C-alpha positions as CSV (number, residue, x, y, z in Angstrom):
1,X,-27.6,4.3,41.0
2,X,-24.3,2.8,39.8
3,X,-21.4,4.9,38.7
4,X,-19.4,4.3,35.6
5,X,-15.7,3.8,36.4
6,X,-14.6,5.6,33.2
7,X,-16.1,9.1,32.9
8,X,-17.8,10.0,29.6
9,X,-17.5,6.5,28.3
10,X,-20.5,5.2,26.4
11,X,-20.8,1.5,27.1
12,X,-23.5,1.0,24.4
13,X,-21.1,1.7,21.5
14,X,-19.1,-1.3,20.2
15,X,-15.9,-0.3,18.4
16,X,-14.6,-2.7,15.8
17,X,-11.0,-3.0,14.8
18,X,-10.3,-2.0,11.2
19,X,-7.8,-4.3,9.5
20,X,-4.6,-2.7,8.3
21,X,-5.5,-3.8,4.7
22,X,-8.5,-1.6,4.8
23,X,-6.8,1.2,6.7
24,X,-3.9,1.6,4.3
25,X,-5.5,0.5,1.1
26,X,-5.5,3.9,-0.7
27,X,-1.9,4.9,0.1
28,X,-0.7,1.4,-0.9
29,X,-2.6,1.5,-4.1
30,X,-1.2,4.9,-4.9
31,X,2.3,3.6,-4.2
32,X,1.6,0.7,-6.6
33,X,0.4,3.1,-9.3
34,X,3.6,5.3,-9.0
35,X,5.7,2.1,-8.8
36,X,4.4,1.1,-12.3
37,X,5.2,4.5,-13.7
38,X,8.7,4.5,-12.2
39,X,9.2,0.9,-13.4
40,X,8.1,1.9,-17.0
41,X,10.4,4.9,-16.9
42,X,13.4,2.8,-15.7
43,X,12.7,0.1,-18.3
44,X,12.6,2.7,-21.1
45,X,15.7,4.5,-20.0
46,X,17.6,1.3,-19.4
47,X,16.6,0.1,-22.8
48,X,17.6,3.3,-24.6
49,X,21.0,3.6,-22.8
50,X,21.6,-0.2,-22.9
51,X,21.9,-0.2,-19.1
52,X,21.0,-3.6,-17.7
53,X,21.0,-2.4,-14.1
54,X,18.1,0.0,-14.8
55,X,16.2,-2.7,-16.5
56,X,16.8,-5.1,-13.6
57,X,15.7,-2.5,-11.1
58,X,12.5,-1.9,-13.2
59,X,11.7,-5.6,-12.8
60,X,12.0,-5.4,-9.1
61,X,9.8,-2.3,-8.9
62,X,7.2,-4.0,-11.2
63,X,7.2,-7.1,-9.0
64,X,6.6,-5.0,-5.9
65,X,3.9,-2.9,-7.6
66,X,2.1,-6.1,-8.6
67,X,2.3,-7.6,-5.1
68,X,0.8,-4.6,-3.4
69,X,-2.7,-5.1,-4.8
70,X,-2.6,-8.8,-4.1
71,X,-1.8,-8.1,-0.4
72,X,-4.3,-5.3,0.0
73,X,-7.3,-6.9,-1.9
74,X,-10.7,-6.8,-0.2
């Protein structure tokens, strides 16, 4: 009878590595969702107060929120 060098290890089970896209898909999509809302809020407030910095920041946030789903797609 042969002995297993690692106790309690089942050698019949093959574990597969889960990609980071699949692993972090839900948190990243939630971040993109909130990024759109924050971007809309900043664009609105920047337009109302005539603040170009807030509008520019909203463009940056919109861009990041659009890139997240492209990176984490299935």
